[in-house]
Wavefront OBJ file of the C-alpha trace (Angstrom):
o trace
v -10.580 20.114 11.605
v -13.582 18.756 8.986
v -12.525 16.538 6.238
v -13.955 17.147 2.814
v -14.631 14.389 0.724
v -14.506 15.044 -2.654
v -15.764 13.713 -6.036
v -15.880 15.003 -9.313
v -18.740 14.695 -12.394
v -18.257 13.079 -15.542
v -18.279 16.506 -17.432
v -15.774 17.439 -14.991
v -13.425 14.375 -16.334
v -13.796 15.166 -20.124
v -13.121 18.721 -19.357
v -9.944 18.192 -17.404
v -8.742 15.131 -19.234
v -10.721 14.614 -21.937
v -7.970 15.858 -24.979
v -5.261 14.125 -22.405
v -6.623 10.604 -22.244
v -7.970 10.713 -26.026
v -11.320 10.534 -24.466
v -14.839 10.168 -26.835
v -18.395 10.551 -25.400
v -20.331 7.844 -27.381
v -23.630 7.906 -25.420
v -24.861 10.574 -22.344
v -27.453 12.911 -21.343
v -27.231 15.946 -19.068
v -28.411 13.458 -15.779
v -25.487 10.941 -17.153
v -22.667 13.467 -17.201
v -23.547 14.657 -13.454
v -22.576 11.122 -12.260
v -19.875 11.527 -9.974
v -16.740 9.591 -9.398
v -15.687 9.162 -6.082
v -12.990 6.727 -5.917
v -9.529 6.670 -7.607
v -10.266 3.068 -8.552
v -11.375 1.033 -11.749
v -13.167 -2.028 -12.318
v -12.645 -4.558 -15.241
v -15.880 -6.717 -15.109
v -14.802 -9.925 -16.669
v -17.356 -12.327 -14.677
v -19.945 -9.517 -14.364
v -20.283 -9.040 -17.993
v -21.384 -13.478 -18.022
v -23.987 -12.435 -15.600
v -21.675 -12.979 -12.208
v -22.848 -10.292 -10.018
v -20.773 -11.535 -6.630
v -18.498 -9.280 -5.820
v -19.385 -7.070 -8.426
v -17.735 -3.445 -7.732
v -20.795 -1.290 -9.342
v -19.429 2.122 -7.549
v -16.480 2.645 -9.567
v -15.375 3.516 -13.574
v -15.896 0.399 -15.610
v -13.084 -0.550 -18.063
v -13.573 -2.840 -21.197
v -10.229 -3.845 -22.349
v -9.229 -6.066 -25.440
v -9.749 -9.043 -23.066
v -13.415 -7.797 -21.789
v -14.505 -6.982 -25.416
v -13.766 -9.858 -27.076
v -15.737 -12.009 -24.759
v -18.461 -9.620 -25.293
v -18.199 -9.719 -28.811
v -18.930 -13.840 -28.841
v -21.700 -13.412 -26.711
v -25.202 -13.412 -28.133
v -25.969 -9.500 -28.716
v -29.283 -10.139 -26.334
v -27.472 -11.810 -23.548
v -24.603 -8.755 -23.674
v -27.324 -6.315 -23.439
v -29.195 -8.580 -20.596
v -25.958 -8.505 -18.408
v -24.951 -4.710 -19.156
v -28.275 -3.886 -18.027
v -27.760 -5.531 -14.749
v -24.448 -3.891 -13.708
v -25.631 -0.715 -14.654
v -28.911 -1.349 -12.901
v -28.194 0.024 -9.371
v -27.756 3.227 -10.560
v -24.279 3.343 -9.015
v -21.868 2.645 -12.374
v -20.032 6.077 -12.905
v -19.554 5.056 -16.411
v -18.192 2.717 -18.811
v -14.751 3.571 -21.245
v -13.933 0.888 -23.946
v -10.104 1.404 -24.467
v -7.922 0.565 -27.549
v -10.345 2.476 -30.146
v -12.186 -0.667 -30.184
v -15.639 -0.112 -31.811
v -18.693 -0.101 -29.389
v -20.792 -2.932 -29.571
v -24.393 -1.756 -30.099
v -25.644 -3.895 -26.969
v -23.393 -1.993 -25.001
v -24.221 1.407 -25.908
v -28.238 0.394 -26.169
v -27.464 -0.661 -22.331
v -25.505 2.589 -21.445
v -28.263 4.947 -23.056
v -31.207 3.201 -21.550
v -29.775 3.670 -17.964
v -28.727 7.187 -18.790
v -24.607 5.923 -18.278
v -22.307 7.624 -20.017
v -20.465 5.780 -22.416
v -17.174 6.423 -23.487
v -13.843 5.232 -25.591
v -10.262 5.995 -25.831
v -7.748 4.951 -28.171
v -5.193 4.546 -25.823
v -3.841 1.336 -24.752
v -5.561 -0.001 -21.401
v -2.897 -0.162 -19.048
v -1.468 3.265 -20.087
v -5.075 4.693 -19.828
v -5.761 3.224 -16.640
v -2.473 4.252 -15.183
v -3.323 8.209 -16.241
v -6.686 7.927 -15.332
v -6.088 6.484 -11.740
v -2.889 8.997 -11.335
v -5.814 11.856 -12.183
v -8.216 10.343 -10.143
v -6.156 10.080 -6.820
v -5.367 13.984 -7.167
v -9.002 14.675 -7.849
v -10.949 12.408 -5.513
v -8.696 12.333 -2.379
v -9.609 13.499 0.750
v -8.774 17.071 1.961
v -8.592 19.465 5.159
v -7.070 22.538 6.453
v -5.051 23.128 9.370
v -3.553 25.963 11.498
v 0.393 25.864 11.267
v 2.990 26.253 9.025
v 4.860 23.977 6.827
v 8.497 23.871 6.419
v 10.908 21.253 4.655
v 13.615 20.760 6.945
v 16.554 18.731 6.048
v 14.411 17.439 3.002
v 11.807 16.451 5.460
v 7.900 18.094 5.504
v 7.543 19.085 9.145
v 3.905 20.899 9.912
v 4.635 23.536 13.181
v 1.498 23.843 15.034
v 0.630 25.498 18.350
v -1.507 27.914 19.632
v -2.277 31.602 18.420
v 1.036 33.696 18.901
v 3.206 30.593 20.630
v 5.649 31.789 18.066
v 5.184 29.224 15.153
v 6.100 31.925 12.153
v 8.786 33.222 14.247
v 10.335 29.380 14.255
v 9.913 29.020 10.499
v 11.537 31.995 9.799
v 14.593 31.414 11.849
v 14.629 27.843 10.032
v 14.618 29.407 6.283
v 17.419 31.945 7.705
v 19.510 28.556 8.176
v 18.557 27.619 4.957
v 15.371 25.345 5.205
v 12.670 25.763 3.105
v 8.679 27.442 3.808
v 5.690 25.623 2.253
v 3.217 27.161 4.031
v 2.289 29.580 6.774
v -0.613 29.868 8.625
v -2.812 28.011 6.455
v -1.687 24.506 5.268
v -3.995 22.321 3.112
v -3.576 18.878 3.692
v -4.405 16.197 1.279
v -4.057 12.291 1.801
v -2.922 10.413 -0.922
v -2.969 6.577 -2.366
v -0.708 4.493 0.675
v -1.605 7.164 3.362
v 1.032 9.743 2.178
v -0.141 13.077 3.249
v 0.315 16.221 0.776
v 0.525 19.672 2.075
v 0.015 22.460 0.097
v 0.027 26.234 0.344
v -3.537 28.164 -0.872
v -2.288 30.087 -3.910
v -3.104 33.410 -2.243
v -0.489 32.746 0.459
v 2.103 31.401 -1.787
v 5.814 32.911 -0.553
v 4.451 35.011 2.073
v 4.492 34.785 5.631
v 3.038 36.526 8.504
v 4.930 37.920 11.575
v 3.798 39.654 14.462
v 5.187 42.809 14.744
v 6.751 42.949 11.144
v 3.716 42.111 9.119
v 3.539 40.221 5.758
v 6.646 39.643 4.377
v 7.640 38.053 1.023
v 10.049 34.971 1.554
v 10.942 34.757 -1.906
v 12.183 38.452 -2.033
v 13.919 38.656 1.257
v 15.768 35.516 0.670
v 15.727 33.657 -2.996
v 13.371 32.005 -4.943
v 14.878 28.732 -3.530
v 13.433 29.576 -0.456
v 9.798 28.452 -0.687
v 7.918 25.755 -2.339
v 4.674 25.199 -3.137
v 3.637 21.552 -2.055
v 5.505 18.785 0.130
v 4.761 15.869 1.681
v 3.957 16.024 5.549
v 6.180 13.282 7.487
v 6.459 14.738 10.935
v 4.354 17.110 13.578
v 5.785 19.503 15.855
v 3.487 20.966 19.056
v 4.578 24.234 20.377
v 3.155 24.106 23.755
v 3.714 26.360 27.278
v 5.641 24.206 29.700
v 3.340 22.469 31.922
v 3.750 19.494 34.165
v 6.238 16.942 33.179
v 7.832 16.560 29.888
v 9.202 13.238 28.542
v 12.983 13.885 28.994
v 14.384 10.629 27.319
v 12.093 10.276 23.965
v 11.725 6.519 24.039
v 7.872 6.557 23.381
v 7.227 7.749 19.951
v 4.074 10.175 19.541
v 1.990 9.681 16.780
v -0.587 11.995 15.287
v -3.747 11.341 13.035
v -4.830 13.540 9.797
v -7.066 12.539 7.274
v -6.968 8.926 8.672
v -3.011 8.898 8.320
v -0.649 8.524 11.151
v 2.338 10.828 11.180
v 5.126 11.087 13.920
v 4.676 13.636 16.261
v 6.870 15.630 18.827
v 5.849 17.953 21.485
v 8.221 20.397 22.443
v 7.663 23.328 25.417
v 8.217 26.720 24.615
v 10.499 28.540 27.164
v 12.608 31.807 27.137
v 16.464 31.254 26.055
v 15.344 27.853 24.283
v 16.485 27.823 20.199
v 12.944 26.256 18.543
v 14.514 26.484 14.915
v 17.403 24.387 16.158
v 15.379 22.116 18.042
v 13.318 21.179 15.206
v 16.137 20.971 12.554
v 17.868 18.286 15.095
v 14.452 16.660 15.744
v 14.073 16.455 11.776
v 17.598 14.704 12.156
v 16.547 12.689 14.730
v 13.060 11.210 13.142
v 15.704 10.239 10.080
v 17.807 8.231 11.936
v 14.448 6.669 14.069
v 13.362 5.914 10.326
v 16.479 3.628 9.459
v 15.931 1.837 12.904
v 18.045 4.138 15.584
v 17.375 5.313 18.317
v 19.862 7.189 20.593
v 17.095 7.150 23.750
v 16.372 3.191 23.502
v 20.156 2.409 23.009
v 20.907 4.678 26.150
v 18.401 3.095 27.985
v 19.332 -0.112 27.291
v 22.967 0.633 27.937
v 22.001 1.932 31.332
v 19.921 -1.162 31.967
v 22.670 -3.288 30.971
v 25.357 -1.706 33.509
v 22.821 -1.412 36.337
v 22.175 -5.149 35.867
v 25.835 -5.786 35.905
v 26.680 -4.076 39.518
v 23.490 -5.717 41.130
v 25.169 -9.056 40.112
v 28.323 -7.879 41.385
v 27.099 -6.982 44.341
v 25.936 -10.536 44.901
l 1 2 3 4 5 6 7 8 9 10 11 12 13 14 15 16 17 18 19 20 21 22 23 24 25 26 27 28 29 30 31 32 33 34 35 36 37 38 39 40 41 42 43 44 45 46 47 48 49 50 51 52 53 54 55 56 57 58 59 60 61 62 63 64 65 66 67 68 69 70 71 72 73 74 75 76 77 78 79 80 81 82 83 84 85 86 87 88 89 90 91 92 93 94 95 96 97 98 99 100 101 102 103 104 105 106 107 108 109 110 111 112 113 114 115 116 117 118 119 120 121 122 123 124 125 126 127 128 129 130 131 132 133 134 135 136 137 138 139 140 141 142 143 144 145 146 147 148 149 150 151 152 153 154 155 156 157 158 159 160 161 162 163 164 165 166 167 168 169 170 171 172 173 174 175 176 177 178 179 180 181 182 183 184 185 186 187 188 189 190 191 192 193 194 195 196 197 198 199 200 201 202 203 204 205 206 207 208 209 210 211 212 213 214 215 216 217 218 219 220 221 222 223 224 225 226 227 228 229 230 231 232 233 234 235 236 237 238 239 240 241 242 243 244 245 246 247 248 249 250 251 252 253 254 255 256 257 258 259 260 261 262 263 264 265 266 267 268 269 270 271 272 273 274 275 276 277 278 279 280 281 282 283 284 285 286 287 288 289 290 291 292 293 294 295 296 297 298 299 300 301 302 303 304 305 306 307 308 309 310 311 312 313 314 315 316 317 318 319
């Protein structure tokens, strides 16, 4: 399962969000516009503007807000230009953005042009601009991958059903849809990790609201079950692995299994597939049971504790 690290160029940022973020390009050449943004984060370089480069984060967008601008305006132009050049000399800075519609200082513009670093401005207030910019960068640069499986929203919980080809993932999802749950993606699920290690599952555009079932072919779920039977995206909160029965299976369910997707941990459950088992009902109940576990309620642990207490009481009574 390869992970696709993502980045966008300054040119792409301007194309996608230039109008929404009121961005204006003040200084840049072709080389500068190809600089890449790899992190959904920004830096307000207060100490760096005074020449202190300790812990300075050069790899992210540099924001000059009202406070930084006021400090820059008080510095001698030559010293400001020298300090800006120190900030840019690593070559890693994607761009500098001046917010709140403030006039660019000649020293800043000169340093940016010499180092081929794009200089932009926005009329938006710093806080509002940073919030909108980070929201966009989070979506645009967060890592993604594709997994083979079916994603269904079961009782409001995104459940990723996985297993070997032909084991019955799509048939199980079809039964869940008949029971009123919602299809997100069949066969291929695009997974994206957002801030806070939240996993978002999306259906590729060509496959949206379609499902392939062996023996039936391609089905249009929205036409069969209504427009409310499918959605394009959902969080992924639980994984269910359908497996052929092999050896011993945990019958109490005390130990919580987990799986790792793009560095984020989600709860996992393994269900053996045998004739006569209603997998859709099992997954439906598993999702509800996971909700209880999320509230600190574990039926398996409560039962085990009662059993141990009972056995201990009998042992003490026999003495």
